[in-house]
C-alpha positions in Angstrom: 131.4 153.5 66.4 129.0 154.9 63.8 125.6 153.1 63.6 125.9 151.6 67.1 123.0 152.4 69.5 123.4 155.1 72.1 123.2 154.5 75.8 119.8 156.1 75.9 118.6 153.8 73.1 119.9 150.7 75.0 118.0 151.9 78.1 114.8 152.4 76.2 115.2 148.9 74.6 115.6 147.4 78.1 112.5 149.1 79.4 110.5 148.1 76.3 111.6 144.5 76.8 110.5 144.7 80.5 106.9 145.5 79.5 106.9 142.7 76.9 107.4 144.8 73.7 110.4 142.7 72.4 110.0 143.6 68.7 109.8 147.3 69.5 112.9 146.9 71.7 114.9 145.4 68.8 113.8 148.2 66.5 114.6 150.8 69.1 118.3 149.9 68.8 118.2 150.6 65.0 115.8 153.5 64.4 115.3 157.1 65.4 114.6 157.2 69.1 111.9 159.9 69.2 109.8 158.3 66.4 110.2 154.9 68.1 109.0 156.1 71.4 106.0 157.8 69.8 105.0 154.6 68.1 105.6 152.5 71.2 103.5 154.8 73.3 100.7 154.6 70.7 100.9 150.8 70.7 100.9 150.6 74.4 97.9 152.9 74.6 96.0 150.7 72.1 97.0 147.6 74.1 95.7 149.1 77.3 92.4 150.1 75.6 91.9 146.7 74.2 92.6 144.9 77.5 90.2 147.3 79.4 87.5 146.4 76.8 88.1 142.7 77.4 87.8 143.2 81.1 84.5 145.1 80.7 83.1 142.3 78.5 84.0 139.8 81.2 82.2 141.9 83.9 79.0 142.1 81.8 78.7 138.3 81.3 
């Protein structure tokens, strides 16, 4: 069926949901897979950096 997500896109969406990235998972089913993965990795990296900064602030106080 044209326009339906591929098996790989479905698997990626499932993995994104598992790490709490629900909006990205929905978009993964509709958009170009490589571009979506690139953006998701960038967002995950930013999320990890922010959480590590928060942890460092807690340690200092």
